[in-house]
N, C-alpha and C positions, 0 to 999 in steps of 0.2 A: 504493500500500500504506499501511496505517496505520503511522505511526512509533511503535513501542512504547516506545522510549526517551523520546521527547518526551512521549508520553501519560503515562507513569509519573511524570515530573517534574511535570506539571501536576496530576495527581490528588493528589499530596502537598499541594498548595496549596488544594484545595477543601474548604470547610467545610459543604458542603450535600450532599444525596443525589445530586444531578445538576447538570450544567452544560450549558446549551444555547448552542452557538457558531454565529453566523449570519454572521460576517464572512468573506467568501470567501477573503481572504488568510490568516486564521487557520486556516480549514478546509484551505487548501492546505499550510500549514505542518505540519499533522497528517497529512493524507491523501496529500500529495504529488501532489495532482491539483487544477488550477485550474478552478473552475466560475464562471461569470458568469450568475447567475439572472435578472438584470434586476429586474423588479418582483414577481417570484414568490418564494415563501418557500424558503429553503435553510437547513438546520440540521444540525449535528452534535451528537448527545446523548451525553454521557459521564458516567461516575460510577464510584465505587469498587466498587459492588455490581451494576452493570448492564453489558451487553454494548454496546459503542459501536455507534451506528446512525446512518446518514446519511439525512435526510429530504430527498427530491429529487423535483422535478416530472418526471413521465415524458417530457416533451419533451426532457429533457437525459440521457436514458437512455444508459448507457455500453455500448459494443459489447464492451469487454474487462472482464475481471474485475479489480476494484481492490482486492480483499482486505478489504473491510469490509461488514458487513450493511447493506443499503439498503432503506428503506421508501419506495417510490414512491407518488405521488399524482397526480392529474390536476386540471385547472382546475375540475372539476365537484365536487371534493371540498372539504370544510370543514377547514381546517388544524387547528383545535381538536380535531376528531374524530380526525384522524390522530395528533396528539400524545397524546391520551387513551389510545390503544392502547399508548403507549410509557412514559407517565409515570403512576405510581400516584398516586392523589389524596392519599395521606398523605406523598408525597415533598416535601421542600423543593427549590426549583428556583432556581438562579442563572443569570442570562442575561448575555450580553456587552453592551458599551456601545453597539452600533449597531443593536440589534433595533428595527425600526420600530414605532411605536405602533399602526399598523393591525394588527399581529399581537399585540403585547404586551397591549393593553387587552382584546381578547376572551379571551385566555388568562387573564387576572386575573378578568374578569367570570364566566367559566365555571368558576373555581376548578379548573383542571386540576392545581394543585399546592396543598400546604397553606400554603406560604410562598414568597414571591418575594424574591430579592435581586438588586439591579440593579447593572450596571456591573463585572462580574467582571473582574479583572486577572490571573487565574491564567495564562492563555495569554500575555498580554503580557509578564509578568514572566519566564516561561520563555523566550520568544522573545528577550528582551533579552540573554540570555547566548548568545553565538554559539559554535557548535561549530566544530572545526578547519576542516572543509570549507567552512562558511559564511564563516569568516574569509578563507579563500583566494579565494572568489568575490567577496567584498567588495574585496579588494586588486586583483583583476583589474578589477573595474568601475572602481575609482579610477584604475588604470593607463590604461584607455581614456580617462578624463577628462582625465589628464595629457596624453596624446597629442593629444586634441581641442583642449585649450586652446592648444597650440602652433599648431595650424591656425587657431583662431578669431583669434589675434593677428594673423595675416596678412590677416584681413579688414578691418582697421583702415586705411581708406584715404581720401583726400580726397573730401569731398562725399557720402560714404555716409551712409545713415540707420540709426537703431537697428533698424528693422523689417527692413531689407534685410540686416543683419548676422544678425539672429535667424532669418530665412527660409532661411538657408544652413547653419545648424548641424545640423539633423537628417540631412541628406545626409552631412555630415562624420562624424557619429557612426556612421551605418550603414556607412560605408566602413571604419570602424575595428573593426567587430564589434559595436556596440551595437544593441539592438533598437528603442529609443524613448527619448524624454525621460523622466526621472524626475520632472520638473515643467517647466512652461512656462519657457523661458529668460529671464532678466532681462539686458537689454542697456541700459545707461544712459550717456548723454554729458553732460558738464558738470554743471549743477546737478541733473540728474535722478539722478546718482549718490548723492545725499544721501538719496534715497528708497529705504528698504530693500526695497520690493516694487514698484518701478516697472515697468510693462509697456511693452515697446518701442513707440515711436510714430515719427512722421516727423521727429523732431529730427535735424538735419544735423550731422555731426561738424565741429567747428571747431578750429583750431590753439589749443593750449594746454589742451584739454578733459581733464578726468578721464574715463577710460573704465573702466566697471565691468561685468564679467561674472559673473553668479551662474547657474551652469549645472549640470546633472547628467544622467546617462543611466542606462538599465537595461541591464545585460549579464548574461546567464545567469540572469535573475530577480532580480538584486540591484542596488540603487540606489547611485549616487554623487551627491555634492553639493559643489560647489567654488566659491568666490568669489575672483576676482583683480582687481587694480586696476592700470591702466596710466596713463601720462600721454603725451598725443599731441603729438609734435614739439617741445614746450618742456619744459625741466626744471621740476619743481614749484617753487612759491614756497617761501620759507623756512617759512611757516606750514603749507602743505601737507605739506612734508617732515617737519616736526616731528610732526604728527598721524599721518602714515603710519607713521613709525618708532616712535611711541608704541604704536599698535595692533599693529605687528608684534612689539614687545617683550612686550606683554601676551600675545599669541597663543603666541609661543615659550616664554615663561616657564610659562604654564599647561600646555603640551604636555610640557614637561620634568617637571613636577610629577605627571604622570599615572603612577601605578603601582598595583599590586595593594594594596588596603587603604585607599587614600586615598578620602575622601568627595567625592562630586560637588560638594557645596556648597563644599568647601575649594578645589577646583580653580577654581571660578567665582570664589572670593574672590581668588585669585592675580591673575588678569586684572583683576578689578574694581578692586582696590586700586591697581594700576599706572595704570589709566585715571583714577581719582579723584585720585591724587597728581599726575598730569599736568594736572589742571585740567578734565577733560571728564567727570566722574562723572555729572553730571546727563543726559549725552547717551547713557549706556550703559543703555538702557531695556529691553534684551531679555536672554534667557538667554545664557550663553556658548556653548552648544551644544546639540544634540539627538541622540537615538539614531536609527539608520538601519539599514536591512536590505532586506527585500522591499518596504518602503515608504520614502519619503523621510523622513517623521517617524513614527517608532515611539514606543511608550510609553518615557517617560523623558527627562529634560532634565539637562544640565549646568547646574544652577541653585542659587541660594543657598537655595531652598525645599526641595531634595531632600537630606534628611539621611542619605544612604547613600554 
């Protein structure tokens, strides 16, 4: 069913006659129905003065009523002809940021609208504000990750490789109620732990190694994302302990600073200033954090560039 509350919030942000949403996750956010069209066109057309309509290939036809007007087409139809029936040529049209060029360029060449605006964030900005039920689901997904991390820690054994640890993680997640990874797990031993996006390989665990897990799961449609650092068999060196505690201080201080009305750039600054004062500012090359929900990375970052 079309979520009318979410639709109303999105329409308030649209400055054109209509908005074409083609991201399957954004469509699922509004229609509460996940559709994976593959290479075929999928679109949800909405606007302040038009009836919402879902444009869908007949190969994905629903057996049940989903509570939204649907315009079906087949592989023998031309998408621009289908859209021309729904969009008046005098309309201005906003499209989302993932609409493939193979669809967008013919739409522009055939002037199916009077004006095109690219990269609409109306849905993204609405989705960034989580409803109470969504918050509950996100906490549940994070709780599964907490439980899983306790099990992952038990996998740290002599002579095991990164890839052997990673290969056991999905089974653990599924036993705890998750459906899938929210992203491919990062398992890193020793010097590999310094690589933020290291992919597990055949590196063998050695005594004294730093062990880093950056992992997440999907539970009830919502994602979790968690990074934890361990030290295998030996206590960390004084330098390692200093850096670990510095990062922990920055993390916890920024978390305490989070409250309604505080700008994201100021939260980032709390952590960044602590790291800089500790002498490692040049190594803090990423944002402090990112938004999360039905995707691991949704629109929005806890960043010095985001003045909200």
